[in-house]
C-alpha positions as CSV (number, residue, x, y, z in Angstrom):
1,X,-0.1,0.0,0.0
2,X,1.3,3.5,-1.0
3,X,1.8,5.9,1.8
4,X,1.1,8.8,-0.3
5,X,-2.5,10.3,-0.7
6,X,-4.0,13.3,-2.4
7,X,-6.7,14.9,-1.1
8,X,-9.0,17.9,-1.8
9,X,-8.3,19.6,1.5
10,X,-6.0,22.6,2.5
11,X,-2.4,21.8,3.8
12,X,-3.2,23.0,7.4
13,X,-6.4,20.9,7.5
14,X,-4.5,17.7,6.6
15,X,-1.8,18.5,9.0
16,X,-4.3,19.1,12.0
17,X,-6.2,15.8,11.0
18,X,-3.2,13.7,10.6
19,X,-2.3,15.0,14.3
20,X,-5.9,14.5,15.8
21,X,-5.4,10.7,14.3
22,X,-2.1,10.1,15.3
23,X,-0.6,9.6,11.9
24,X,2.8,10.9,11.4
25,X,3.5,13.2,8.3
26,X,6.8,12.3,6.3
27,X,6.5,15.1,3.5
28,X,3.6,17.5,2.5
29,X,2.9,19.8,-0.2
30,X,0.2,21.8,-1.7
31,X,-0.7,20.6,-5.1
32,X,-0.7,23.0,-8.3
33,X,-4.0,21.3,-9.3
34,X,-5.6,22.0,-5.9
35,X,-5.4,20.1,-2.7
36,X,-2.5,18.7,-1.0
37,X,-0.5,15.6,-1.3
38,X,0.8,14.1,2.0
39,X,3.1,11.1,2.5
40,X,2.6,9.3,5.7
41,X,5.5,7.7,7.7
42,X,3.7,4.0,7.5
43,X,1.1,2.4,5.7
44,X,-1.3,2.1,8.9
45,X,-1.2,5.9,9.0
46,X,-2.0,6.2,5.3
47,X,-4.8,3.6,5.6
48,X,-6.4,5.6,8.5
49,X,-6.2,8.7,6.8
50,X,-7.7,7.5,3.7
51,X,-10.7,6.4,5.8
52,X,-10.9,9.9,7.5
53,X,-10.7,11.8,4.1
54,X,-13.0,9.4,2.5
55,X,-14.9,11.1,-0.4
56,X,-12.1,13.9,-0.4
57,X,-9.5,11.7,-1.8
58,X,-8.4,12.7,-5.2
59,X,-8.0,10.0,-7.8
60,X,-6.2,10.1,-11.1
61,X,-3.5,12.5,-12.1
62,X,-2.9,15.4,-10.1
63,X,-0.6,18.4,-11.2
64,X,2.4,18.8,-8.7
65,X,4.6,21.7,-8.3
66,X,8.0,21.2,-9.9
67,X,10.9,20.6,-7.3
68,X,14.1,22.5,-8.1
69,X,17.2,21.7,-6.8
70,X,20.3,23.9,-7.1
71,X,23.8,22.8,-7.1
72,X,26.8,25.1,-6.7
């Protein structure tokens, strides 16, 4: 099971819900297409949050913000 989920919820709301349900966040980002992508530290946390967000889960392709890394 993937630890990453995409939801139609603002980033702060995702963080609050994860904290309330004891799901530890590994990474989080606001999606360019709207909503939030969150990666949980384990599959149990991901399964819990999938149940919590239910109908707010985004399915299919989403547009992410490109990550730029700079090397000097």
